N, C-alpha and C positions, 0 to 999 in steps of 0.2 A: 523519573528514570528515562535514560536515553535508550531507544530501542529501534531496531530495523527489522521490518517484516519483508521477507524476500523468498525467492525460490532458488535453491542451490543448483537446480538444473537449468536455470535461465541464464543464457550467455549475456544478455543485457544487464541483468542484476549483477553478475560477476564483474563485468567491465566497469560498471558504475561504482561498485564497492571498492575495486582496486584504485579507481581514480580518487575516491574520497579518502582513502588511507585511514580507515576508521581505527580509533583507539580502543583499548580494552574497556573503556567506560560505556561503550555502546553494546547492548545485549542483542545478539542475533537470534532471530526466530525464523526457521524455515517453515513456511506456512503449510507445506505439504506434509511434513513430518509431525508438526505440532499445530493442530488446528487453532484458529483464532477463537478466543472466548467472547461471550457476549460483553463482558466487562472491557476487554481490550478494544472491541469494535466501538463500544460506546465512548471510550476515551478518545479514539480517533475521530469519532463524530463530533465530539465536543470541540476539538481543535479545528476541524475542517468546516464545520457548519452544516454538512449534509452527507447523507449516505451516498447520494448520487456522485459526489465528488470522489468517493472512494471506490466506485464501481467501474470495472473495466468493460467497456463496450466493444473491446477488441477480442474478448474471450471467445474461444471456439464455441462453447456452449450457448453464448448469447445469440449467435447466428443459428445454431442447431435448434434452439428452442423458440426461434422466431420472436424474440423479446422486443426487437426494434419496432414491431408492429403492434405492440401493446402499450397501454398507458400505465407505466409503473409509478408507484408511490414510493415515498421514503421508506415505508415499512417493507415494501417489496424488495427494494435495493438491499436493505439490512438483511432480510431473510435469505436472499440469494447468496450474499457474501458469506453468511454463516453456514449455508448448505454446502457450498463448494468453493474451495480456495482460489480457483482460477478467476472468480469474479472480483477479487480484490486487485485494484490497480497497483502495479508493483514498480519499484520498491516503495514502501512507505517508511519514512524515517521520522521518528519522534525525537526531537533534539532540543533541549532547553526550553520546553513548553511551546515549541513550534512544530508544525507538521509539514512535511514535504512529500507530495504524493505523485508517483508516476515517474516516467523517464524522459519528459520533455527536456530539451537542452537548457531552457531557462530555469526550470525547477532543479535540475541536477546541479547547475552552477550556483543557484541560491543556497542549496543544501551544503555544497562544498565550502562556500564562503562562511556559512554559519559554523561548520565544523572547525574550520581553520581559526576562526575568531573565538572559538570555545565558548 
């Protein structure tokens, strides 16, 4: 299943989604309104290879909790993402068994090409 995890209140997510021109075959999930399940996170992990790759170190809570000065394990990253939606790097697109994580220019462009090529 093709799926996009995003925040509808995030201007960056909105801009990227508009640029991607997603078809109806991509299921949208606002992670604030519908929390990520363990199964969904494990599916993302399987495609990305690590929970750290899915973890946002730009989240406000990351700084507030002083996590940068702690040695976090893969289990820690998983737990934090499940505890609070802001720890998921956004947007996350699962498309044709590929995963595209975050909003770097390169990643956004690779996802756009994958969508266009179907």
